[in-house]
C-alpha positions as CSV (number, residue, x, y, z in Angstrom):
1,M,-29.1,-27.0,11.5
2,Y,-27.2,-24.0,10.2
3,S,-28.8,-21.6,12.7
4,L,-27.8,-24.0,15.5
5,I,-24.2,-23.9,14.3
6,V,-24.3,-20.1,14.3
7,K,-25.7,-20.0,17.8
8,Q,-23.3,-22.5,19.2
9,F,-20.4,-20.5,17.8
10,I,-21.5,-17.0,18.8
11,R,-22.6,-17.8,22.3
12,S,-19.0,-18.7,23.4
13,K,-17.5,-16.0,25.6
14,A,-14.1,-16.8,24.3
15,V,-15.2,-16.1,20.8
16,I,-16.8,-12.8,21.7
17,T,-13.7,-11.8,23.7
18,T,-11.3,-12.7,20.9
19,L,-13.4,-10.8,18.3
20,I,-13.5,-7.7,20.5
21,L,-9.7,-7.9,21.0
22,I,-9.0,-8.1,17.3
23,L,-11.4,-5.2,16.7
24,V,-9.6,-3.1,19.3
25,I,-6.2,-4.0,17.9
26,G,-7.4,-3.3,14.3
27,T,-8.8,0.1,15.4
28,V,-5.6,1.0,17.1
29,S,-3.6,0.0,14.0
30,I,-5.8,2.3,11.9
31,F,-5.1,5.3,14.2
32,I,-1.4,4.5,14.1
33,G,-1.6,4.7,10.3
34,R,-3.5,8.0,10.6
35,Q,-0.9,9.3,12.9
36,F,1.8,8.4,10.4
37,L,0.0,10.2,7.6
38,L,-0.6,13.3,9.8
39,K,3.1,13.3,10.6
40,E,4.1,13.1,7.0
41,E,1.7,15.9,6.0
42,Q,3.1,18.1,8.8
43,H,6.6,17.5,7.5
44,I,5.6,18.4,4.0
45,A,3.8,21.6,5.1
46,S,6.8,22.5,7.3
47,V,9.3,21.9,4.5
48,T,7.2,23.9,2.1
49,Q,7.1,26.9,4.4
50,Q,10.7,26.7,5.4
51,Q,12.0,26.5,1.9
52,Q,10.6,29.9,1.1
53,E,12.0,31.4,4.3
54,H,15.4,29.6,3.7
55,I,15.7,30.9,0.1
56,S,14.6,34.5,1.1
57,K,17.1,34.7,4.0
58,N,20.0,33.4,2.0
59,V,19.3,35.6,-1.0
60,Q,19.2,38.6,1.4
61,Y,22.6,37.8,3.0
62,N,24.4,36.2,0.0
63,N,23.4,38.4,-2.8
64,S,26.8,39.3,-4.2
65,N,27.8,35.9,-5.7
66,M,25.6,33.3,-7.4
67,G,28.0,30.5,-6.8
68,L,28.3,31.2,-3.0
69,L,24.5,31.5,-2.7
70,L,23.9,28.2,-4.4
71,Y,26.4,26.5,-2.1
72,Y,23.8,27.0,0.7
73,L,20.5,26.8,-1.0
74,R,18.5,23.6,-0.6
75,F,15.6,22.5,-2.7
76,A,12.9,20.1,-1.5
77,F,11.9,17.0,-3.5
78,I,8.9,15.2,-2.0
79,A,7.3,11.8,-2.4
80,K,3.8,12.4,-1.0
81,P,2.5,9.3,0.7
82,D,-0.7,7.7,-0.6
83,K,-3.6,7.4,1.8
84,L,-3.2,3.6,1.5
85,A,0.3,4.0,3.1
86,A,-1.5,4.2,6.5
87,L,-2.6,0.6,6.1
88,S,0.9,-0.7,5.1
89,I,3.7,1.7,6.2
90,G,6.3,-0.7,4.7
91,Q,9.8,0.8,4.3
92,R,8.5,4.4,4.5
93,D,9.7,4.7,8.1
94,I,13.4,4.0,7.2
95,N,13.4,5.4,3.6
96,P,12.6,9.2,3.7
97,G,10.0,10.6,1.4
98,I,11.5,14.1,1.5
99,Q,14.9,15.1,0.2
100,R,16.4,18.6,0.6
101,I,19.2,18.8,-1.9
102,T,21.8,21.3,-3.0
103,I,23.2,21.4,-6.5
104,R,26.5,20.0,-5.1
105,N,27.6,16.4,-5.1
106,L,24.4,14.3,-5.2
107,E,25.8,11.0,-4.0
108,A,26.7,12.6,-0.7
109,Q,23.1,13.6,-0.2
110,K,20.5,11.2,-1.7
111,Y,21.0,8.5,0.9
112,D,20.5,10.8,3.9
113,T,17.8,9.6,6.2
114,D,15.7,11.1,9.0
115,L,16.8,10.8,12.6
116,N,14.9,7.9,14.2
117,N,15.0,5.8,17.3
118,P,16.6,2.5,16.2
119,A,14.5,0.6,18.8
120,N,11.3,1.9,17.2
121,L,12.5,1.0,13.8
122,L,13.4,-2.5,15.0
123,S,9.9,-3.1,16.4
124,G,8.2,-1.6,13.4
125,H,4.7,-0.3,13.1
126,L,1.4,-1.9,14.1
127,D,-0.5,-1.0,10.9
128,L,-3.5,-2.8,9.6
129,G,-1.4,-4.8,7.1
130,F,0.4,-6.3,10.1
131,V,-2.9,-7.2,11.8
132,I,-4.1,-8.9,8.6
133,I,-0.9,-10.8,7.8
134,Y,0.0,-11.9,11.3
135,L,-3.0,-11.7,13.7
136,F,-6.0,-12.8,11.5
137,P,-4.3,-16.2,10.8
138,L,-4.1,-16.8,14.5
139,L,-7.8,-15.9,14.8
140,I,-8.6,-18.5,12.1
141,I,-6.5,-21.1,13.8
142,A,-8.1,-20.5,17.1
143,F,-11.6,-20.8,15.7
144,S,-11.2,-23.8,13.4
145,F,-8.4,-26.1,14.7
146,N,-10.9,-28.3,16.6
147,L,-13.8,-28.1,14.1
148,L,-14.0,-31.9,13.8
149,S,-11.7,-33.2,16.6
150,E,-13.8,-31.5,19.3
151,E,-16.9,-33.5,18.2
152,E,-14.9,-36.7,18.1
153,E,-13.3,-36.1,21.5
154,H,-16.6,-35.3,23.1
155,G,-18.3,-38.4,21.5
156,T,-20.9,-36.4,19.7
157,W,-19.6,-36.9,16.1
158,R,-21.4,-40.2,15.5
159,M,-24.7,-38.7,16.4
160,V,-24.0,-35.7,14.2
161,A,-22.9,-37.9,11.3
162,V,-26.1,-40.0,11.6
163,Q,-28.4,-37.0,11.7
164,S,-26.7,-35.0,9.0
165,K,-27.3,-36.0,5.3
166,S,-23.7,-35.1,4.5
167,P,-21.0,-35.0,7.3
168,V,-18.7,-33.1,4.9
169,R,-21.4,-30.5,4.3
170,F,-21.8,-30.2,8.0
171,L,-18.1,-29.4,8.4
172,I,-18.3,-26.9,5.6
173,Q,-21.2,-25.2,7.3
174,K,-19.2,-25.0,10.5
175,I,-16.2,-23.5,8.9
176,S,-18.3,-21.1,6.8
177,V,-19.8,-19.7,10.0
178,R,-16.3,-18.9,11.2
179,A,-15.4,-17.5,7.8
180,F,-18.5,-15.1,7.7
181,V,-17.6,-13.8,11.2
182,I,-13.9,-13.3,10.5
183,Y,-14.6,-11.7,7.1
184,G,-17.2,-9.5,8.7
185,V,-14.5,-8.3,11.2
186,L,-12.1,-7.7,8.3
187,F,-14.6,-5.7,6.2
188,L,-15.6,-3.7,9.3
189,L,-12.0,-2.7,9.8
190,L,-11.5,-1.9,6.2
191,V,-14.7,0.3,6.1
192,C,-13.5,2.1,9.2
193,S,-10.1,2.6,7.5
194,I,-11.7,4.1,4.4
195,L,-13.8,6.5,6.5
196,I,-11.2,7.5,9.1
197,L,-8.3,7.9,6.6
198,S,-10.4,9.2,3.7
199,I,-9.0,6.6,1.4
200,P,-10.2,7.1,-2.2
201,L,-12.1,4.2,-3.8
202,N,-9.6,3.3,-6.5
203,Q,-8.1,0.2,-8.1
204,A,-5.3,0.1,-5.5
205,L,-7.8,-0.1,-2.6
206,L,-9.8,-2.8,-4.4
207,A,-6.6,-4.8,-4.9
208,F,-5.8,-4.4,-1.2
209,I,-9.2,-5.7,-0.2
210,A,-9.1,-8.6,-2.8
211,L,-5.6,-9.7,-1.6
212,S,-6.8,-9.6,2.1
213,V,-9.7,-11.8,1.2
214,A,-7.6,-14.2,-0.7
215,Y,-5.0,-14.4,2.1
216,L,-7.6,-15.3,4.7
217,L,-9.0,-17.9,2.3
218,F,-5.5,-19.5,2.2
219,W,-5.5,-19.9,6.0
220,F,-9.1,-21.3,6.0
221,A,-8.0,-23.8,3.3
222,L,-4.9,-24.7,5.2
223,S,-7.0,-25.3,8.4
224,F,-9.5,-27.4,6.5
225,L,-6.6,-29.5,5.1
226,I,-5.2,-30.1,8.7
227,I,-8.7,-30.9,9.9
228,S,-9.0,-33.5,7.1
229,L,-6.2,-35.5,8.7
230,R,-8.6,-36.4,11.5
231,K,-6.0,-36.0,14.3
232,S,-6.5,-34.7,17.8
233,S,-7.2,-31.1,18.7
234,S,-3.7,-30.7,20.2
235,F,-2.1,-32.0,17.1
236,N,-4.2,-29.7,14.9
237,A,-3.4,-26.7,17.0
238,L,0.3,-27.5,17.2
239,S,0.5,-28.1,13.5
240,L,-1.2,-24.9,12.5
241,L,0.8,-22.8,14.9
242,S,4.0,-24.4,13.7
243,I,3.1,-23.6,10.1
244,W,2.2,-20.0,11.1
245,V,5.7,-19.6,12.8
246,V,7.4,-21.1,9.7
247,L,5.5,-18.9,7.2
248,A,5.4,-15.7,9.2
249,I,8.9,-15.7,10.8
250,L,11.3,-18.5,9.9
251,L,11.0,-18.5,6.1
252,P,11.0,-14.7,5.6
253,A,14.1,-14.5,7.8
254,A,15.8,-17.3,6.0
255,V,15.0,-15.7,2.6
256,N,16.3,-12.4,3.8
257,N,19.6,-13.9,5.0
258,Y,20.0,-15.9,1.8
259,V,19.4,-12.9,-0.5
260,A,21.8,-10.7,1.5
261,A,24.5,-13.4,1.3
262,K,23.9,-14.0,-2.4
263,Y,24.0,-10.4,-3.4
264,P,26.4,-8.5,-1.0
265,V,26.6,-4.8,-1.6
266,P,30.2,-3.7,-1.0
267,E,29.5,-0.9,-3.4
268,A,27.6,1.0,-0.6
269,L,31.0,1.8,1.0
270,S,33.0,2.2,-2.2
271,T,30.4,4.6,-3.6
272,L,30.8,6.8,-0.4
273,I,34.6,6.7,-0.6
274,K,34.8,7.4,-4.3
275,Q,32.4,10.3,-4.2
276,R,34.4,11.8,-1.4
277,D,37.8,11.2,-3.1
278,G,36.4,12.3,-6.4
279,Y,35.8,15.7,-5.0
280,H,38.4,16.2,-2.2
281,Q,41.4,15.0,-4.2
282,K,40.7,17.6,-6.9
283,W,41.9,20.4,-4.6
284,D,45.4,19.0,-5.3
285,V,45.0,18.5,-9.0
286,E,45.6,21.1,-11.7
287,K,42.3,22.9,-12.6
288,K,42.6,22.2,-16.3
289,V,42.5,18.5,-15.6
290,T,39.3,18.8,-13.6
291,M,37.8,21.1,-16.1
292,E,38.6,18.8,-19.0
293,K,36.7,16.0,-17.4
294,F,33.9,18.4,-16.6
295,Y,33.7,19.4,-20.3
296,E,33.5,15.8,-21.3
297,H,30.4,15.5,-19.2
298,Y,28.9,18.8,-20.3
299,P,30.4,19.9,-23.6
300,Q,27.8,22.7,-23.9
301,F,29.7,24.5,-21.1
302,R,33.1,24.4,-22.7
303,Q,33.1,28.2,-23.3
304,Y,33.3,28.8,-19.6
305,T,37.0,28.7,-18.7
306,V,38.9,29.2,-15.5
307,S,42.2,30.7,-14.4
308,E,44.8,28.5,-12.7
309,D,45.8,31.4,-10.4
310,E,42.6,32.2,-8.6
311,F,39.6,30.5,-7.1
312,S,36.6,30.1,-9.3
313,Y,33.1,28.7,-8.6
314,T,33.1,27.3,-12.1
315,W,36.0,25.1,-11.0
316,Y,34.5,24.4,-7.6
317,Y,31.2,23.0,-9.0
318,A,33.2,21.1,-11.6
319,M,35.0,19.4,-8.7
320,Q,31.6,18.7,-7.1
321,Q,30.5,17.1,-10.3
322,M,33.6,14.9,-10.3
323,G,32.5,13.3,-7.0
324,D,29.3,12.1,-8.8
325,D,31.0,11.1,-12.0
326,E,33.8,9.0,-10.4
327,S,31.4,7.2,-8.1
328,Q,28.8,6.6,-10.8
329,A,29.9,3.1,-11.7
330,D,29.7,1.9,-8.1
331,S,26.4,3.7,-7.5
332,K,24.9,1.9,-10.5
333,A,26.3,-1.4,-9.4
334,M,24.8,-0.9,-5.9
335,R,21.5,-0.1,-7.4
336,E,21.6,-3.2,-9.6
337,K,22.5,-5.4,-6.5
338,I,19.5,-3.9,-4.7
339,I,17.2,-4.6,-7.6
340,Q,18.6,-8.2,-7.8
341,R,17.8,-8.7,-4.2
342,E,14.3,-7.4,-4.7
343,V,13.7,-9.6,-7.7
344,L,14.9,-12.7,-5.9
345,S,12.8,-11.9,-2.8
346,R,9.7,-11.6,-5.0
347,K,10.4,-15.0,-6.6
348,F,10.6,-16.6,-3.2
349,S,7.4,-14.8,-2.1
350,M,5.4,-16.6,-4.8
351,L,5.8,-19.7,-2.6
352,I,5.5,-17.9,0.7
353,P,2.0,-16.3,1.2
354,T,3.0,-14.1,4.1
355,M,5.9,-12.6,2.1
356,H,3.8,-12.2,-1.0
357,V,1.1,-10.4,0.8
358,Q,3.5,-8.1,2.7
359,L,5.4,-7.1,-0.5
360,S,2.1,-6.7,-2.4
361,F,0.6,-4.5,0.4
362,N,3.7,-2.3,0.2
363,D,3.5,-2.1,-3.6
364,L,-0.2,-1.1,-3.5
365,A,0.5,1.5,-0.7
366,G,3.6,2.9,-2.5
367,T,5.9,2.1,0.4
368,S,7.9,-0.7,-1.1
369,L,11.7,-0.7,-1.9
370,A,10.8,-0.4,-5.6
371,H,9.0,2.8,-5.0
372,H,11.9,4.2,-3.0
373,L,14.3,3.4,-5.8
374,Q,11.9,5.1,-8.2
375,F,12.0,8.1,-5.9
376,L,15.8,8.1,-5.8
377,D,15.8,8.0,-9.6
378,Q,13.5,11.0,-9.8
379,T,15.6,12.8,-7.2
380,T,18.6,12.3,-9.5
381,A,16.7,13.7,-12.4
382,Y,15.5,16.7,-10.4
383,H,19.0,17.4,-9.2
384,E,20.3,17.3,-12.7
385,Q,17.5,19.7,-13.8
386,L,18.6,22.2,-11.1
387,R,22.3,21.9,-12.1
388,L,21.5,22.6,-15.8
389,H,19.4,25.6,-14.8
390,F,21.9,27.2,-12.4
391,Y,25.3,26.3,-14.0
392,P,25.2,29.1,-16.6
393,A,24.3,31.7,-13.9
394,I,27.1,30.5,-11.7
395,F,29.7,30.4,-14.5
396,T,28.8,34.0,-15.6
397,N,28.2,35.2,-12.0
398,A,24.9,36.5,-13.0
399,P,23.2,39.0,-10.6
400,V,21.3,37.2,-7.9
401,E,18.2,39.4,-8.4
402,N,17.9,38.3,-12.0
403,E,16.5,35.0,-10.7
404,N,12.8,34.8,-9.7
405,W,13.3,32.9,-6.4
406,N,9.6,32.7,-5.7
407,D,9.3,30.1,-8.4
408,F,11.3,27.6,-6.5
409,K,8.8,25.7,-4.6
410,P,9.1,22.0,-3.5
411,A,8.8,19.6,-6.4
412,Y,6.9,16.3,-6.1
413,A,7.8,12.8,-7.3
414,V,5.3,10.9,-9.5
415,Q,4.6,7.6,-7.8
416,E,3.5,4.8,-10.2
417,T,1.8,1.6,-9.1
418,R,1.1,-1.0,-11.6
419,I,-1.4,-3.7,-10.6
420,S,-1.2,-7.1,-12.1
421,W,-4.3,-8.9,-10.8
422,G,-3.1,-12.3,-11.9
423,R,0.2,-12.0,-10.1
424,L,-1.4,-10.4,-7.1
425,V,-4.0,-13.0,-6.1
426,L,-3.5,-16.0,-8.4
427,P,-0.7,-17.7,-6.4
428,I,-2.6,-17.6,-3.2
429,V,-5.9,-18.6,-4.7
430,L,-4.4,-21.5,-6.6
431,L,-2.7,-22.7,-3.4
432,S,-5.9,-22.4,-1.5
433,M,-7.8,-24.3,-4.1
434,L,-5.2,-27.1,-4.0
435,F,-5.6,-27.4,-0.2
436,I,-9.4,-27.5,-0.4
437,I,-9.3,-30.1,-3.2
438,I,-6.9,-32.3,-1.2
439,A,-9.0,-31.9,2.0
440,L,-12.3,-32.8,0.2
441,S,-10.6,-35.8,-1.4
442,R,-9.4,-37.0,1.9
443,F,-12.9,-36.6,3.4
444,K,-14.4,-38.6,0.5
445,N,-11.9,-41.4,0.9
446,T,-12.6,-41.5,4.7
447,V,-15.7,-42.8,6.3
448,L,-16.8,-39.9,8.6
449,N,-18.4,-41.9,11.3
């Protein structure tokens, strides 16, 4: 019986065509991810080379004053993408992974982004994560919506029910054939991804695979539940497609709008204004007022004084520091609002499988908003490290040649990904088990004849 079910399913030209189509789209998505990684690697290599040339050229032409030289010098700080980022590009396309910062006002620099075509950003990337989250459910719906209704509509179900020892078992066999085929396509694409992208076999990859398996199980369970209603094929198809639209489009959009309305971020503008005013207005303020505030921040530099009658780079960089200091409260408030948005979104995602999987894929790939905030925090720490290193040299106008400029190579962020297996797959597995139990209960309470 099982071999007949397999042959009946595989011999359909529509099935073969659909499987080939999903394989082609999946393969294209893998190469799009590969192109993304290559582009990032080229940017990193280019920045590494240009930093040495940039420093050498500026040291050559601005070697008389350390303060003037450091006005121009930029130092790269890089968040190198994980190989898994090719499977789930996430927010990496809008949040840059490379910062080239000076030791001047940080708040005016750390939100700089790359130049991108807005139309491309709006459409997003066709990565493998997109294929799994949005296209595989459609494949499951197309293969399983008429599992029982087709037999009933063709008048063959009574004969099957009589010949089969257990009609429910027969249905499970039919859906298992579809599951084996679809999971086979999924694993084929994942194996191709590992080989083409040279993804290391680590815990993050295993979590990505486990989550993909659990997500497809959810859609099979949902389809099984709809089938258990014993409605017509058109009803099943319309119901499953409607659920897909709600879970994939409507609910995520509604959550996004609700979260944005609940936690508005006016601090984004006020931070910009305060960091500009904090610096520019100091040109019209007595130097001793600015320096006193600077000494409050850095008491270890109090021995470096300035004259009211002449320009001093000590005073100039103190003004730059005031831009950061006076916008610090708004900057922290903005960060807290963004974190609150992220936390609330994740709470909603526990009930919306599509959101949960998308956010989890981004977490595993290191392309989530949380990872970008982590990168910004490390950028701030690196900027402070540069300031503390160069301030004494600026304040004493130390000879430029005293510094070993060859030591200043691009620094790299440390990306941390913590995997909680229970939080990762448990919500989806529990929901799937609930659907399966309800469906089996309905079948047992219904005479399948």
